[in-house]
N, C-alpha and C positions, 0 to 999 in steps of 0.2 A: 527892785524889781527881781533881785536876785534871793531876797524874803521870799517873796510871791512864787518864785516857781520851787523852789525848798517845800514850802506848804503845801504845794499841788502835791509835790513829788511824795511827801509824807504819806498825804492824805490816799493819793494812790497804793503807795505799798501797804498801808494798815488795811485799806480795801482788801489788797491782794491778798495777805497774811490772813485775813480774818474769814476768808472764802476758802482757805486751801482745805481745812481738815472737814469740811462740814458734809454731812451724810457719807462719810466714807465707812464708819464702824458700825457694822449691824447691816447693813445695807445689804449682805448677803441674802436673809430672809432665812436664816436656820443654820442648823452645820451642813456639811459637804454631802451633797448628794439627795438630800432629803426631799428637794422639789420633784415631784412627776411631770415627766415628759409622756406625750402621745403623739403616735402617730399611725397614719395608717399607709399600711406596703402594698399594693394590690386590694387583693379580699382579706388580708391579714389585718390586725389591730394588734399593734406592742406598745406596750407602758412600761417606761424605767421607771423602776423603786427605788434603789438605791444603788451609789455610785460608793466605794469603799476606799481609801488611797491607803496604800504600804507602803512602809519606808523600811529600804534595805540600807542599814550603814554600811561603808566601805572605806578605804584608806582614803579617797579622796571626799567624803563626806556622805551623805545621803541618798540612795537611789530611789526615787516612787515610779509605782505602779499602782496603777487602779483596776478594781474589779468592779462589775457591772451586774444587778440582777435585773433582768427583765420579764413581766410577762407578755406571752403572744396566745392570741388567742384568733378564730374566728367569727365572732358574733354570732354563731349559729351551733355550739355544744360542743368546739374545741377548745382547750387549753393547755396551755405548758409554761413551766417556769424553766429561764435560760439563764447563766452565769456564766460571764467571760472576764479573763485579765487579759491586760496588757500594758504598754510605758505610757499610752494616750487613751484618753477617755472613747472619742468615737471609734477607734478599733475595738475596745474592749466593748463597747453596746454593741456594735455589729456581731461579734463572736457570741455575746449574749444572746443576739436575735436568732443566730441560727442555732446554737443550742436549744431554744425554746420551743422552735419550730419541729426539732428533730424528737423531741420530749412530749409532744401534745398528745393529750389524752381524750376520750371521748366522754361525755357527759350526758345522763338522762334526764331532759328537762320535762317539767309541763307547762307547757307554752311560755310566759316570762318568768314564771318563777321555779322553783324546787317543787318535787312533788309530794315531799314530806320533811319531818326533821331531821336532820343529820347530825353527826359530830365527826370529827378528825384530830387527831393530835401527832406531833412531832417534836420530839423533845419532850420541853415542859411545856408547850405550846397547845394549846387547845381551842379549837372554833365550833362553835354551836349555829348553825344556820336553821332559820326559821321559815315556813312560806309565807308570804303576805298578800295583801287583796290588792287587784291591780290599783295602782294611783298611790300605792304607797312609797315607790322609789327604792334605792339602795342604800338602809340603813347598814352604814358597817365603816370602819376605819379604813385608812387610805390601801393597806394591803389589800384587804380581804375584797374593799373596794375596787381595786384592779383587776384582779380576778376575776368578779361578777360580771364585771362591766366587758372583759375580755371575752369572757365565752357567751355572753348574751342574754344574762339575768337582768330583768326591769324592775322586780319587787321582792324584793328579800328584806329578814330582821336577822343580825348576825350578833354575835357575842364573843370575844376572845377572853381567854383567861390563861393565866399564868404568864409565861414570858411575852413579851411583844417584839421579838428579836422578827427585823423583816422575813426573812427567810424560811425561818421554822415556823410563822404565821401563814405565808403561801402555802407552804408544803403542806400545813395542816389544813387548810383550806382546800385545797386539790385532791388530798386525799377524803375529805367530805364528801366532797362532789362525787367522786369516784364510788363512793359506796351507797348512791340513791341506786332505788330501783323504780321503773313503773308498776301500774298493776297489773298491766300485760306480761311484764316482767316475772311477777310473781304467780301469775296462773302460772305461765308456761314452766317454771321451776317445780311447784309444787303439784302439777298435775291436775290443778282443781279449779271451779271456776267460782269466782269472788263477785 
């Protein structure tokens, strides 16, 4: 009888030990903050791009704080980038959303795409945006895609050159969108009929 109990308990221990470490390593699906989260707050669309963790070394060890980059838009031609920093992730995201809402800029669109080819730079990042036919979709990397979807663009081709730093890429994309002009704007500025 005692041998049966010891064998069964040994088998149970073996099963428990075998299942302990499975699926833990690499289960996060990438580095901290690489996943995008999206939410709708009223008429605003906010997409979290990146969470950065900062460690301040103090006498008792390390003190962590978190910085969040969030793209905020209304889906109808307005977009902004926000940055917030706090000791926890949720307050940093809230601060970033408030900052992005304050920094929203108006963008000239031609339906669901951009009216012409545009280019924006920030630091060593360069983003080129090309208008696309209806049904093409948003052909872009994660950062530029978030900007395009937040502003309300559904068909566009984009290319990123140089640095892929998320903050600089987003700033370059927003600068490219700010440089857009429609035909009526050009006619008004030049005083001619095209």
